[in-house]
C-alpha positions in Angstrom: 115.4 -9.2 104.6 113.1 -11.7 103.0 113.9 -12.9 99.4 111.2 -12.6 96.8 110.5 -14.3 93.5 107.6 -14.4 91.1 105.3 -17.4 90.8 106.3 -17.8 87.2 108.9 -16.0 85.0 107.5 -13.4 82.6 104.0 -13.4 84.2 104.3 -9.8 85.4 106.8 -7.0 85.8 108.8 -7.4 89.0 110.3 -5.6 90.7 108.3 -2.5 89.7 106.6 0.3 91.5 103.5 -0.4 89.5 103.6 -4.0 88.3 101.4 -5.1 85.3 100.7 -8.5 84.0 102.1 -9.6 80.6 99.6 -10.8 78.0 99.8 -11.5 74.3 97.7 -10.1 71.4 97.1 -12.0 68.3 98.4 -10.2 65.2 95.7 -11.8 63.0 92.5 -11.5 65.1 93.5 -9.2 68.0 92.4 -11.7 70.6 94.1 -10.9 74.0 95.3 -13.8 76.2 96.5 -13.9 79.8 98.8 -15.4 80.6 100.8 -14.6 77.4 101.0 -17.5 74.8 103.1 -18.1 71.8 100.1 -18.8 69.6 96.5 -17.6 69.5 94.0 -19.9 71.3 91.1 -18.2 69.3 92.2 -18.5 65.7 95.4 -20.6 65.9 97.7 -17.9 64.4 101.3 -18.2 65.5 102.1 -14.5 65.4 101.4 -12.7 68.6 102.7 -9.4 70.2 103.6 -9.1 73.8 101.5 -6.4 75.6 100.8 -5.2 79.2 97.4 -5.1 80.7 95.8 -2.3 82.7 96.3 -2.2 86.5 92.6 -1.4 87.0 89.6 -3.5 86.1 86.1 -4.6 87.0 85.5 -7.5 89.4 82.6 -9.5 87.9 82.4 -12.4 90.4 84.4 -13.9 93.2 84.4 -16.8 95.6 86.4 -18.0 98.6 88.4 -21.2 98.4 87.5 -22.7 101.9 89.1 -26.1 101.6 92.6 -27.1 100.9 93.1 -28.0 97.2 94.8 -31.2 96.2 98.6 -31.2 96.2 99.8 -31.0 93.4 99.0 -28.5 92.0 98.6 -26.7 95.3 102.0 -26.2 96.9 100.9 -25.6 100.5 102.6 -27.8 103.0 100.3 -27.0 106.0 98.0 -29.7 107.4 94.4 -29.4 106.1 93.3 -28.2 109.6 95.6 -25.2 109.3 94.6 -24.2 105.7 93.7 -20.5 105.5 90.9 -19.7 103.0 91.7 -17.3 100.1 89.6 -15.3 97.6 89.6 -15.9 93.8 88.0 -13.4 91.4 87.1 -13.0 87.8 88.4 -9.5 86.8 87.9 -7.7 83.4 90.9 -5.5 82.6 90.9 -2.8 80.0 93.6 -3.0 77.3 94.4 -0.3 74.8 96.5 -1.1 71.6 99.4 1.1 70.7 98.3 1.4 67.1 94.8 3.0 67.2 93.7 3.2 70.9 91.0 0.5 70.5 90.0 -0.9 73.9 90.1 -4.7 74.1 89.0 -6.6 77.2 90.6 -9.6 79.0 90.7 -10.9 82.6 93.0 -12.0 85.4 93.1 -12.5 89.1 95.2 -11.3 92.1 95.4 -12.1 95.8 93.3 -9.9 98.1 94.9 -8.6 101.2 93.4 -9.0 104.7 91.6 -6.0 106.1 
């Protein structure tokens, strides 16, 4: 059995049958941030509430990383000639507050499996 770990603690629910990413919502201006932060990057308030983002969203744009990124931050150890390209996308995810059901939008990305 292969062991598993998340790329970063607290980034998303794992293990879970339906994992969702963790975000933060500013208590002052309602700005939603992914990944979650301790303060609001929009208004600077230091009171935020942890929240989960939707599992579904709209892909607005994407590209394919065709060359090996610099290491660090890339953690791959393969030679550049063996690098496998991967896709990166800009995704808008719906978010609904618990208080009044207002939809707030944010974005995230995820790996795309091979077909």
